[in-house]
N, C-alpha and C positions, 0 to 999 in steps of 0.2 A: 481298244477294243476291237475284235477282228469278228467281221462277219461271219466269216464259216463258225467260232465256237461259238457265238451267244445267240444266233439264229437258225442257222443251219444244219449243226451239231443234233440238236433234239428232235429235230423235223427228221434228216436222215436214219437218227436211234429208233424213232419211232417207227420210223418206215420199217425199218428191218425187222423191230418185232410184229410189228402185223405182217410182214411176209412171211415169216417165220409160220406164226398161228397158221396165215391161211395155206399156207405149201403142206402144213401137216395134215389139215384136212383135207385139201384138196389131192395129196397123193398117197395118202391111206388105200392100199389096195384093198378093195374088197371080192369078198369070194365069191364066182361066178358059178352057176350051177356045173355038173358035172357034163352036161351034154354043149353046155356053152365055152369052156373053157379053151377049144382052139380056136374060136370065134374074135376072140380079141375083147379089149374092151367094149362094153355095153352102151349103147346111147344115152342110156341113163345116166353112166358111171361119167360121161364125158361131158352132158349137160350140168350133170351137180359138178363137175371140175371148174367148168365156165362160172357156173352161177357162185359159188365160193371165190374165184379169182376175181371175178366182179367186183361182188361184196369187199374184199381185201382193196383192191385200187380206190375203190368210193371210202373206204375207212382212211386208209393210209391219209385219201386226198380230206375227208372232214379232218383230221388231224392234226395238218397244217391249218387248216381256217381254225379251228379251235386253239390251237396253241399262237397263232396271230392274233386272233381277234380278242375272244375270250381272258385268254390268259396274260395277256398286253405286252406279247415281245414285239410287238410293231413297234405298240407306242414307247418301249424300252431303248428299242433299236432309234427311234427317232431321237429321240432325247441324248441319247449316247453320242451320237455322229453329229447335232446342231451343235448339243457341246465345245467337241472337241474342233467344231469349223469357228464357233467363235473362239474357241482359244488363239487356235492360230492365227485369226484375222488379228487378234489383238496385238500379238505377238509379233506381227508386222506391221504393225499401228495404222490400220486399215479399219478405223473403228465405224466409220461412215456407210461401211459396205457392211452389206445381211449376206448371209448366207441359210439357206433353209431346203429338205428335202420336198421334193413335190408330194401332195398327198392324195388327189385323188384321179387316179388309181397311185398309190406309194409305192413310189421308183425308188430303186437307191442310186440316183442324179440328183447332185447339188446344184441349186438352184442361186445364181451370185447376182445381187443387185445393189447398186449403189453408185456414187462417183469414181470414177478411175480414168485412165487415160488407155492408150494402147498397148504400150507397155504392161501396166499394172493388170489389164483385163488377161490377156496371155497368160502372164508368168503366173498369176494367183488361181488363174483353171486351171494349170499345169498342177502348182503345188495341192490344189484343193482335191484334184484328182488322186493323189498319191494319200489322202485320210482312209484308214480301216474304216471296211462300211460303204467304200462311195467309188460309184463303177466309173463316174463322170461326172466333171463340172463344168456348168455353161451358162454363159451370162443371159442365156434367152427366159422367157416366160415359160415356155409350155416345151419342155424337154421330152423327146420321146423316147422311153426306154420298155422295159418288162415291168409289167409290177411284181412286187415283192412279193406276194401271195402266189404268182404265177412260177417265179425261180422257186418257193418253197415247195410249192405242189410238185414242183419235176426234181429238187431233191428229194423229196417223201417218197414218190415214184420212183426212183432210185434205189433209193434204201429198199422199197418193195422188194425190188425185181435181186436185190442181191440175197435178201433174207429168203425169198423163192428156192434160190439157188440153194443158199444152205440147208434148208429143208425138203430141196430134191434130192441133195447129195445123205442126209442122212436118211432119208429113206433108200435110194439105192443102197446105203450100208445096210440097213434093216432088213432089205430084200436078200441079199447076199449072205447074210449069216444065218438067212431060214431055211436056205437048202440043208445045212449041215444040220442031220437028225441024229445022235450018236445015241 
């Protein structure tokens, strides 16, 4: 299981879709009155654009929260990573060592606990850090790292910006083609 494909890709795709929709609304050109054509975009247009873009960012972050919580992506992610860690520990015959992800807030850092000597602690931390979906493995009780929800929100906003760029390019193409009146 790869963290990108199982957790982050759907969030990124949702951000792209929301960015395209918000961009299509925000970048749609409103016909100004004839006397205001030379003045540029009206303050109402700028305000409407900012409101739509802000609502789009909020919708992208909300989609991440819904994906992570009620739709169960975070629980699925936890179970897959911890099952892979348990299988790796069993393969290395370290049955008394436990591995789990920190939960409140949920991070991609793996916490290892159990009896092991100095060589085993260093080597297990290195090997467990290579598991798909794990950013780092540590033997400490409280690993510090960015919450998974925050990472997902950042990926979603990145997808939103990409979708916004696509919507802007489509609108530029539409405006360019609108000048040709045969």
